[in-house]
MISETI-275530 format. One record per residue: x, y, z of N, C-alpha, C in turn; residue in three letters. Coordinates in pm, whole numbers, padded with zeros to 5 digits, always signed. Layout:
% residues N
XYZXYZXYZala
...
***
This chain:
% residues 263
-01531+00285-00077-01661+00330-00128-01698+00247-00250met
-01798+00160-00242-01837+00079-00357-01896+00164-00466pro
-01897+00109-00587-01942+00184-00703-02083+00239-00687arg
-02173+00167-00620-02311+00213-00608-02322+00342-00527arg
-02216+00380-00453-02220+00502-00373-02138+00615-00436arg
-02100+00600-00559-02019+00702-00624-02093+00835-00629ile
-02221+00832-00658-02300+00954-00652-02313+01028-00783gly
-02411+01120-00786-02444+01192-00908-02326+01274-00961phe
-02262+01354-00875-02162+01447-00922-02041+01377-00980trp
-02000+01268-00919-01886+01194-00973-01922+01131-01107tyr
-02042+01078-01116-02085+01019-01242-02096+01126-01350arg
-02145+01243-01311-02158+01354-01406-02019+01398-01454phe
-01923+01408-01360-01787+01444-01398-01728+01340-01492ala
-01759+01212-01467-01708+01106-01553-01765+01117-01694ala
-01892+01152-01705-01956+01168-01836-01886+01278-01916val
-01843+01384-01847-01778+01497-01914-01632+01466-01947ile
-01561+01405-01854-01415+01392-01867-01369+01266-01941cys
-01442+01156-01927-01393+01030-01984-01384+01030-02137lys
-01482+01083-02210-01471+01077-02357-01344+01141-02413pro
-01307+01265-02372-01182+01320-02427-01059+01243-02382pro
-01060+01189-02261-00946+01111-02214-00930+00984-02297leu
-01043+00920-02330-01040+00798-02410-00989+00828-02551val
-01027+00943-02605-00985+00981-02740-00836+01016-02744val
-00792+01091-02643-00656+01145-02645-00550+01046-02598leu
-00590+00949-02514-00490+00865-02449-00521+00716-02462leu
-00420+00640-02499-00430+00495-02482-00412+00466-02333arg
-00446+00345-02290-00436+00313-02149-00350+00190-02125arg
-00255+00204-02036-00177+00091-01985-00191+00097-01834asp
-00294+00034-01782-00327+00041-01639-00299-00093-01575trp
-00223-00089-01467-00189-00212-01395-00196-00188-01244arg
-00215-00296-01171-00212-00289-01026-00344-00259-00959gly
-00455-00265-01034-00585-00237-00972-00616-00334-00857met
-00553-00451-00861-00578-00548-00754-00526-00501-00619glu
-00440-00400-00619-00387-00346-00494-00479-00242-00431his
-00579-00197-00505-00674-00100-00450-00770-00175-00357ile
-00775-00140-00229-00862-00212-00135-01008-00211-00179pro
-01074-00324-00163-01215-00335-00202-01306-00269-00099ala
-01259-00255+00023-01340-00195+00129-01247-00130+00231ala
-01302-00037+00309-01225+00028+00413-01152+00151+00365gly
-01114+00235+00459-01045+00358+00426-00899+00337+00392gly
-00849+00416+00299-00708+00408+00260-00669+00537+00191phe
-00540+00556+00170-00494+00671+00092-00410+00621-00024ile
-00411+00698-00130-00320+00674-00241-00222+00791-00247thr
-00100+00761-00286+00003+00864-00300+00054+00857-00443val
+00048+00970-00514+00064+00971-00660+00168+01074-00700val
+00250+01041-00798+00345+01140-00851+00272+01238-00943asn
+00332+01353-00964+00262+01462-01035+00356+01522-01139his
+00327+01500-01269+00416+01552-01374+00342+01622-01488asn
+00213+01649-01471+00137+01721-01573+00010+01777-01510ser
-00035+01892-01562-00161+01947-01512-00279+01858-01548his
-00260+01767-01643-00369+01679-01686-00370+01549-01607val
-00260+01514-01542-00254+01381-01482-00355+01356-01369asp
-00407+01457-01297-00513+01426-01201-00637+01366-01268pro
-00667+01409-01390-00783+01355-01461-00756+01210-01504phe
-00634+01184-01553-00599+01048-01596-00598+00953-01477ala
-00540+00999-01366-00537+00914-01247-00679+00893-01193tyr
-00762+00998-01190-00899+00984-01142-00977+00885-01228ala
-00950+00884-01359-01014+00789-01451-00977+00646-01410his
-00849+00623-01386-00801+00492-01340-00871+00452-01210phe
-00870+00544-01115-00926+00514-00983-01078+00493-00990gln
-01145+00573-01070-01291+00559-01087-01325+00419-01137tyr
-01244+00368-01228-01271+00236-01285-01248+00122-01187asn
-01185+00149-01073-01171+00046-00970-01295+00039-00881thr
-01383+00139-00893-01500+00145-00807-01477+00218-00676gly
-01352+00262-00651-01318+00335-00529-01273+00475-00568arg
-01367+00568-00573-01334+00701-00621-01248+00777-00519val
-01154+00858-00566-01067+00931-00474-01126+01066-00435pro
-01090+01107-00316-01116+01245-00273-00981+01315-00269arg
-00969+01420-00350-00844+01494-00359-00843+01609-00258phe
-00724+01644-00211-00705+01769-00138-00680+01878-00240leu
-00757+01986-00231-00746+02093-00331-00753+02230-00263ala
-00698+02330-00329-00698+02466-00275-00841+02512-00247lys
-00862+02575-00133-00996+02614-00090-01062+02709-00189ser
-00982+02790-00260-01039+02886-00354-01119+02821-00465gly
-01083+02697-00502-01155+02628-00611-01299+02599-00574leu
-01327+02591-00445-01461+02556-00399-01557+02675-00405phe
-01506+02792-00440-01587+02913-00444-01619+02958-00585lys
-01577+02880-00686-01587+02923-00825-01702+02856-00899lys
-01823+02908-00881-01940+02867-00960-01955+02718-00980gly
-01960+02678-01109-01983+02537-01143-01869+02449-01091phe
-01744+02498-01104-01630+02421-01056-01643+02396-00906val
-01681+02500-00832-01699+02485-00688-01808+02386-00654gly
-01918+02393-00730-02029+02299-00707-01984+02156-00732ala
-01906+02136-00840-01857+02003-00872-01759+01953-00766ala
-01672+02043-00717-01575+02004-00614-01648+01962-00487met
-01749+02039-00449-01824+02004-00329-01907+01878-00351arg
-01968+01868-00469-02054+01754-00498-01980+01622-00504gly
-01854+01626-00550-01775+01503-00559-01699+01474-00430thr
-01718+01561-00329-01659+01534-00199-01511+01561-00188gly
-01459+01651-00272-01317+01686-00261-01294+01763-00130gln
-01171+01769-00087-01138+01823+00045-01065+01955+00031ile
-01125+02065+00080-01056+02195+00070-00940+02206+00168pro
-00830+02263+00119-00713+02289+00203-00702+02439+00220val
-00709+02484+00345-00699+02626+00376-00554+02657+00411tyr
-00485+02717+00317-00341+02735+00332-00305+02831+00445arg
-00401+02913+00489-00371+03006+00596-00363+02937+00731glu
-00407+02809+00737-00403+02734+00862-00260+02705+00900ser
-00227+02728+01028-00092+02699+01077-00086+02565+01148thr
-00201+02502+01171-00205+02373+01239-00216+02263+01135asp
-00107+02193+01110-00105+02092+01004-00207+01982+01029ala
-00221+01938+01155-00314+01831+01184-00457+01875+01159leu
-00492+01998+01196-00626+02050+01170-00651+02062+01020ser
-00549+02102+00946-00563+02117+00801-00598+01985+00735ala
-00553+01874+00793-00579+01742+00735-00685+01664+00813phe
-00757+01733+00901-00860+01664+00979-00967+01604+00889arg
-01006+01676+00784-01109+01624+00693-01059+01497+00622ala
-00930+01493+00589-00874+01373+00526-00876+01257+00623ala
-00839+01282+00746-00841+01178+00849-00982+01127+00870ile
-01079+01220+00879-01219+01180+00897-01267+01095+00780asp
-01229+01135+00657-01272+01061+00538-01218+00919+00541ala
-01091+00903+00576-01032+00770+00584-01102+00688+00692val
-01129+00750+00805-01194+00678+00913-01337+00638+00878glu
-01396+00709+00783-01531+00672+00736-01526+00567+00625arg
-01405+00523+00589-01392+00417+00490-01374+00464+00348gly
-01332+00591+00328-01315+00644+00194-01169+00643+00151glu
-01148+00674+00023-01013+00686-00033-00978+00834-00045cys
-00862+00872+00007-00812+01008-00008-00683+01003-00089val
-00675+01083-00194-00559+01084-00283-00468+01202-00249ala
-00341+01172-00233-00240+01274-00204-00141+01283-00319phe
-00103+01406-00352+00014+01432-00437+00123+01482-00341tyr
+00205+01391-00287+00298+01431-00181+00397+01540-00219pro
+00428+01550-00349+00523+01654-00391+00465+01794-00373glu
+00332+01804-00370+00266+01932-00348+00255+02019-00471gly
+00325+01984-00577+00321+02060-00701+00380+01972-00811thr
+00378+02021-00935+00441+01947-01044+00589+01928-01015leu
+00640+01809-01047+00782+01785-01024+00867+01884-01103thr
+00974+01925-01040+01072+02011-01107+01198+01935-01142arg
+01197+01804-01116+01310+01723-01156+01324+01730-01309asp
+01443+01758-01360+01460+01775-01505+01416+01655-01588pro
+01422+01534-01530+01385+01414-01603+01250+01357-01560asp
+01176+01434-01482+01041+01394-01447+01026+01296-01333gly
+01134+01269-01258+01125+01178-01144+01061+01250-01024trp
+01003+01175-00932+00943+01239-00814+01047+01316-00733pro
+01004+01430-00680+01089+01512-00594+01076+01464-00450met
+01138+01535-00359+01113+01514-00218+00966+01545-00189thr
+00908+01476-00093+00766+01493-00064+00740+01576+00060gly
+00619+01626+00070+00573+01693+00191+00512+01588+00283lys
+00494+01622+00409+00465+01520+00510+00316+01495+00534thr
+00227+01562+00461+00084+01547+00489+00034+01405+00478gly
+00072+01334+00372+00026+01196+00354+00076+01108+00468ala
+00202+01124+00506+00257+01045+00616+00183+01074+00746ala
+00150+01200+00768+00078+01238+00891-00056+01166+00900arg
-00132+01168+00790-00263+01102+00788-00246+00951+00801val
-00146+00895+00732-00124+00751+00736-00089+00703+00876ala
-00003+00776+00945+00038+00734+01079-00073+00758+01181leu
-00154+00860+01157-00265+00888+01247-00372+00780+01237gln
-00399+00733+01116-00509+00638+01094-00462+00494+01081thr
-00332+00474+01051-00274+00341+01024-00348+00270+00910arg
-00392+00348+00814-00464+00293+00699-00365+00245+00594cys
-00410+00161+00498-00322+00124+00386-00282+00246+00304pro
-00157+00247+00260-00104+00356+00176-00062+00292+00044val
-00135+00323-00063-00112+00261-00193-00031+00356-00281ile
+00092+00317-00320+00172+00403-00409+00127+00386-00553pro
+00106+00498-00619+00062+00497-00759+00157+00584-00841val
+00212+00526-00946+00298+00602-01037+00228+00616-01172ala
+00250+00731-01237+00191+00751-01370+00293+00820-01460gln
+00278+00789-01589+00371+00843-01689+00298+00844-01823trp
+00331+00938-01908+00273+00943-02042+00185+01063-02064gly
+00105+01098-01964+00023+01218-01976+00111+01342-01983val
+00229+01333-01921+00324+01444-01928+00377+01463-02069asn
+00364+01363-02154+00403+01379-02294+00291+01447-02374glu
+00167+01431-02325+00055+01503-02385+00061+01651-02348leu
+00082+01678-02219+00098+01817-02173+00214+01819-02074leu
+00334+01856-02121+00451+01859-02033+00433+01957-01918pro
+00508+01939-01810+00498+02032-01697+00518+02177-01740pro
+00427+02261-01695+00432+02406-01718+00417+02446-01864tyr
+00384+02350-01951+00358+02383-02092+00216+02439-02105ala
+00195+02522-02207+00063+02582-02229-00014+02514-02341lys
+00057+02445-02430-00009+02380-02542+00017+02230-02539lys
-00088+02149-02559-00069+02003-02559-00006+01955-02688pro
+00057+01839-02681+00113+01771-02798+00020+01654-02830his
-00075+01678-02916-00182+01580-02938-00138+01459-03019leu
-00046+01479-03112-00005+01370-03201+00145+01346-03191leu
+00186+01222-03198+00102+01102-03204+00031+01079-03071pro
-00070+00995-03073-00151+00967-02954-00063+00910-02843arg
-00078+00962-02724+00006+00921-02611-00062+00809-02532lys
+00016+00745-02446-00034+00637-02361-00026+00678-02215thr
-00136+00662-02145-00140+00687-02002-00102+00559-01928ser
+00019+00558-01871+00065+00444-01792+00036+00472-01645his
-00039+00385-01581-00065+00398-01437-00038+00262-01373val
+00040+00265-01266+00075+00141-01197+00059+00161-01047leu
-00037+00088-00989-00055+00089-00844+00022-00027-00783ala
+00087-00002-00671+00167-00105-00607+00106-00153-00477gly
+00168-00251-00413+00120-00300-00284+00135-00192-00177pro
+00062-00205-00066+00069-00103+00040+00211-00081+00091pro
+00242+00044+00122+00371+00080+00178+00374+00037+00325val
+00480-00029+00366+00492-00074+00504+00547+00039+00591asp
+00459+00097+00671+00498+00204+00763+00491+00158+00908leu
+00480+00028+00929+00455-00024+01064+00565+00014+01163ser
+00687+00031+01116+00796+00064+01210+00781+00204+01271arg
+00692+00284+01211+00670+00419+01264+00550+00425+01359phe
+00470+00318+01362+00352+00318+01447+00392+00328+01595tyr
+00316+00405+01669+00341+00419+01812+00447+00521+01846gly
+00517+00573+01746+00618+00675+01772+00553+00814+01774lys
+00612+00903+01850+00566+01042+01847+00589+01098+01708glu
+00488+01169+01655+00499+01222+01518+00583+01349+01516met
+00711+01330+01538+00805+01441+01530+00833+01473+01383thr
+00898+01584+01361+00935+01623+01225+01025+01518+01161ala
+01114+01459+01240+01206+01359+01187+01134+01230+01148glu
+01039+01187+01232+00961+01066+01202+00879+01087+01076val
+00814+01202+01065+00733+01231+00947+00819+01239+00822leu
+00938+01295+00835+01030+01304+00721+01072+01164+00675lys
+01106+01078+00770+01149+00942+00735+01035+00864+00671glu
+00914+00876+00727+00798+00805+00670+00769+00856+00529ala
+00784+00986+00510+00761+01044+00377+00863+00993+00277thr
+00987+00978+00319+01091+00926+00229+01059+00782+00188glu
+01005+00703+00281+00966+00565+00249+00853+00566+00146val
+00757+00656+00164+00644+00668+00070+00693+00708-00068ile
+00780+00810-00074+00828+00859-00203+00913+00753-00273met
+00988+00675-00196+01069+00568-00256+00979+00462-00319ala
+00865+00434-00256+00771+00335-00312+00712+00385-00443ala
+00675+00513-00449+00623+00571-00573+00729+00563-00683ile
+00851+00597-00646+00960+00598-00743+00986+00459-00798thr
+00978+00356-00714+00996+00218-00763+00890+00182-00865arg
+00766+00226-00841+00660+00199-00937+00690+00269-01070gln
+00740+00392-01062+00771+00467-01184+00890+00406-01258leu
+00987+00354-01183+01099+00284-01247+01050+00165-01329glu
+00951+00095-01276+00896-00020-01348+00825+00026-01476glu
+00751+00134-01468+00683+00185-01587+00784+00228-01693ile
+00884+00305-01651+00979+00363-01745+01089+00265-01786arg
+01106+00157-01710+01210+00061-01743+01350+00114-01726gly
+01368+00202-01629+01499+00258-01601+01510+00294-01454glu
+01634+00315-01410+01660+00345-01270+01655+00494-01246lys
+01592+00533-01137+01589+00674-01098+01725+00716-01043ala
+01756+00844-01048+01882+00891-00990+01890+00858-00841pro
+02011+00836-00793+02029+00806-00650+01992+00926-00563asp
+02017+01043-00613+01989+01165-00537+01853+01221-00578arg
+01765+01234-00482+01630+01286-00508+01635+01437-00522val
+01566+01488-00621+01562+01633-00645+01489+01701-00529tyr
+01555+01797-00466+01497+01871-00355+01489+02018-00393asp
+01369+02070-00422+01359+02209-00468+01407+02309-00365pro
+01393+02280-00237+01443+02372-00134+01595+02381-00138arg
+01658+02266-00155+01804+02264-00163+01852+02339-00287glu
+01781+02324-00397+01818+02394-00521+01804+02545-00502val
+01695+02587-00436+01676+02732-00412+01788+02788-00325arg
+01828+02714-00223+01935+02759-00135+02065+02773-00214ile
+02095+02674-00299+02217+02680-00379+02214+02798-00475gln
+02097+02822-00537+02084+02935-00629+02103+03067-00556gln
+02047+03076-00435+02061+03198-00356+02206+03223-00319arg
+02275+03117-00283+02417+03131-00246+02500+03176-00366arg
+02470+03118-00484+02544+03158-00604+02518+03305-00636arg
+02391+03346-00621+02357+03486-00649+02428+03579-00551thr
+02428+03541-00424+02496+03624-00323+02646+03631-00349gln
+02702+03515-00389+02846+03514-00417+02879+03602-00537ala
+02796+03595-00640+02819+03677-00759+02800+03825-00728gln
+02697+03856-00649+02672+03995-00611+02786+04050-00527thr
+02833+03968-00431+02944+04011-00347+03072+04031-00426gly
+03096+03940-00522+03216+03951-00605+03209+04075-00692arg
+03087+04100-00747+03071+04218-00831+03088+04346-00752gly
+03038+04344-00627+03051+04462-00543+03194+04493-00509gly
+03270+04385-00478+03412+04405-00445+03490+04457-00565arg
+03456+04405-00686+03526+04449-00807+03495+04596-00834glu
+03366+04633-00811+03328+04772-00834+03398+04864-00736ser
+03404+04819-00610+03470+04899-00508+03618+04915-00538gln
+03679+04807-00585+03822+04812-00617+03850+04907-00731gly
+03764+04904-00832+03782+04993-00947+03769+05138-00906thr
+03673+05164-00818+03651+05301-00773+03772+05354-00697gly
+03828+05266-00613+03943+05309-00533+04062+05338-00623thr
+04080+05256-00726+04194+05275-00816+04182+05405-00891gly
+04060+05435-00934+04042+05559-01011+04068+05681-00924glu
+04024+05674-00799+04040+05792-00712+04185+05814-00675ser
+04266+05708-00687+04408+05722-00651+04490+05778-00764gly
+04429+05790-00882+04508+05840-00993+04523+05989-00986lys
***
């Protein structure tokens, strides 16, 4: 989407959002040359702050190819916010839908019309203790394999220092730097033509998340952990520990009761 087609609502949002972003954040933006000048594509972005969608949108807006985000359908019903979401062409996600392909049909249509669709594959703020990308959900891979469009990995860091994950108050001083680095398209060609099974989508998603992580390693100047944080695996381990502790406590209580009754 060339800059001349950005439209009123996106320009209006830029007028509102850009001044505070410019005041609060320095900018270290790299890799804009990897953003396609024409044609449909998707970007895949890591998520480590409630503010980072605004910082990333600022970066993307300045390339002339504005992103369309997937957002909860409820946001589209809230007065001015809903009007802005609809006006800027964001894509509502109806979580009650059980058909994953239908849920992303609007994203597929947007890409096929030559637009940019932005995905946060983690689906939520990272829970990795050191802020590295977690395991991803398969929506971005599904759209990418369906359309065979370019997939641009984008990593960002620094806005999380302004507003850390799940924090309620920002850390305004000293002034933080918004680091954004877009990389070359992710090569998913080996998955083309394959049936989109759960395993294929999982493997494609792992390739996408690895590309994002490499970009973030370059920004941070350090190596990510070999083991990717998986919130589902962590929940399972926590549940097992809780069950083990509960079972152990129950057995101890039962043993104590039996001893007392034998006296």
